[in-house]
Phi, psi and omega in degrees: 000317180294325176295321178297315180297318179298321178300317181293310184297323182276353180228072184296342177288346177281078176286191180217165178271129182285346180269313182248358178064016178287131175293142182259130180262352179233178178255027179298153183285348180232158182299135179294336184262310187248352178083004181291143175276358185274074180258149179235119177224143177193141181303331181252016189307319187263009178251345186270149185217358177264124184233152168237125181247130183227124177291141185277120178042057198308302184300315180295323180296321178295318179294320179292324177299319185278344178224091184302339179293345180272356190309313185256018181248150175290130183237133176240129174259121182176188182268205180284198185297335181269359182269194178233165179281123174283312173200166178220146177291170186290334175296315179292326180295324177299329180278359177106005179279137181226153175301143179073004176286140174304140186300322182295326177288323178298319181285335172292320180287327185218074185296339182272004183294148171271122182258127182234131177290144182299140174243083189295328179298317179293316181296321179297321179297316178292321178300321178294325177298314179296319181298319179295324177293326175296316184291343173286343179272320184198146175287345183271078177242122180246100180293140174254331179198188182298337189230016178210154182197155168269148175226142172243113183256018178299133177081007181264001183300320181293324180294315187263343183072014182216155174287161183307321183301314180290323177299317181292321178295319177295320177301313180300319179293322179294319179298316181295320182284315189272329184253333175090016174233172181243158178231159171242143186239135170243131182237130180203195180257355180211163185295317183305310185282334174296318178295318178299315184296325184292342179278349180281144169055034174288151354276172180058037182272158171210105184239150185233133172235114182270168183291323184295330184261354192302309185297314180294320178298312183294328185304327184271356186271153176291154183297337180293350176292336182283130179303129179099349178264091177269194184298316183295313181289326176299323178294322177297315178297321181294324176298333177270007177081017183251115180239330183247151181297328178303328178292325176292324181297336182272357179256141180277167185300316183300319180294316180295319179290326177296324181280318193234012177066217183297332177297331178297324178295319177295317179300319181297315183288307186292329178296339178258008180073026180259116180210105185265008180296138177261170182268125182251115183300323181264086181276110185273144176293145179266342179201163174231127184211167174214144179214163179214147176257132185277152175290326173224152183298140180242150183224330189269153175303323180300329179274322189275324186298315178300324178293317179301319180296315181297319179291323178298321178294324179293317178296316180301316180298321179293319179297314181296320180295324182274351181071034181230171179214165180228151184259341181244125177265131184238125176258135179236133177227144174236123182285170183296339176262022171070019173275136183259132173245131174236135178229142181220158178214131179271135180267162178291326179225152176299151179224155168225010181278132178299320183296318182289321176298315181295312183298321178292316177298324179297319178298322178290322182292324183303327181284345183257351180273075183247022184100348178295137178267136183241143177257348181213144175225136177218155177219145180199176175229147177229191187053058187286149179207175178294143184293344180299340181261005190271148167049062174295155182303133179269107183278350182262310182270094182296322181295321178296322179295321178294320179295323178295318178295318179297321179296321177298320178293320178297319179301318181294321179293319180292324178296327183275321188244359181102158185294332182283356184292328183226130172235149177276169178297335180290325190254344185295115177070012183237174174065029182274004185266019182227154174244164188300157178300147184246104179296148181255128179244126182256000000 
């Protein structure tokens, strides 16, 4: 095995076929064994070990797998006309459909699309299957979402008898054969560039970015390739005449930090392909939230408050199930012209109580019910911590203490008889003008 590994490392031109995994002894455009054009060659191919794996159009791929009649049709996963696109298959993407696009715009771009409501239970089940296959490769798997993760395969050559590149190619083929969906792989020496590489040549992609080429490769890319540079910050950089990463490479760290604060330090490092972040297997959530898009725009407290209460209960249930609590309550609103408002308030102690989340959110909402019409409402908590520190007894607010006790009793009834067994006065028969939150899959 070590002789085999030495042969590969010392002969980087010996690429391999991604379909049959046969090592290539020539530079022919097709596989010497099976004739496939899907060959992978790179000077650093057998030295790199940081990977990012991303399932291709995950939700849509699962639906197409389960219904073969959808194979050659454009598929959109999302809600009704007032919802947004969770994901779209590549056929629909060619027609201009994008994740997070309002549904009415998606259907204008692709009126013949088949629209399917998300089935998160099914997607989570398939995601867990893929995750278990990842963990069979290495214990260092850091999930980013239901359908993507970083992997560090350093030191696994002895376990698998193959270098990471070949192990990942075999993994991609196994997922396609055993689960019936496809993945794209990015391989590099750091997390930033592995994530960048996985976006190339989707679907069924496998791209490599080596250390020797990183600076030159990045120089030609737009600044939006850098994690954290969204539309707003890109506009700030453009006002300063910076559009390409190469322009950042010509500025020193002090200058970038003077202009852009701590973000300047990130720009300096990532623009040069420097990323020292390691892969953490236990990737903790930074917040827990729930949101819903309305069938028609809502403006009055009578319409919005019941929805806020229902969402607060959903967030509370998730916190209790996970054994965590949060100290900051965040309210999210989207106006009818798609402008997003976020308001937050930090609590004295972490909470996981629906009543406390709701009461805090209600105070934030009261300032926003000024006649503005909203198409979306969300509530969540951040600054997460262990639930053992949450909701100490309130010796001053007796009513709050009674509400907390009542909530505990409601939780026990719902656990025994189901969530529909008990409703509060806020939610009973109300808030029916909204549909469930629609997760976005990229």
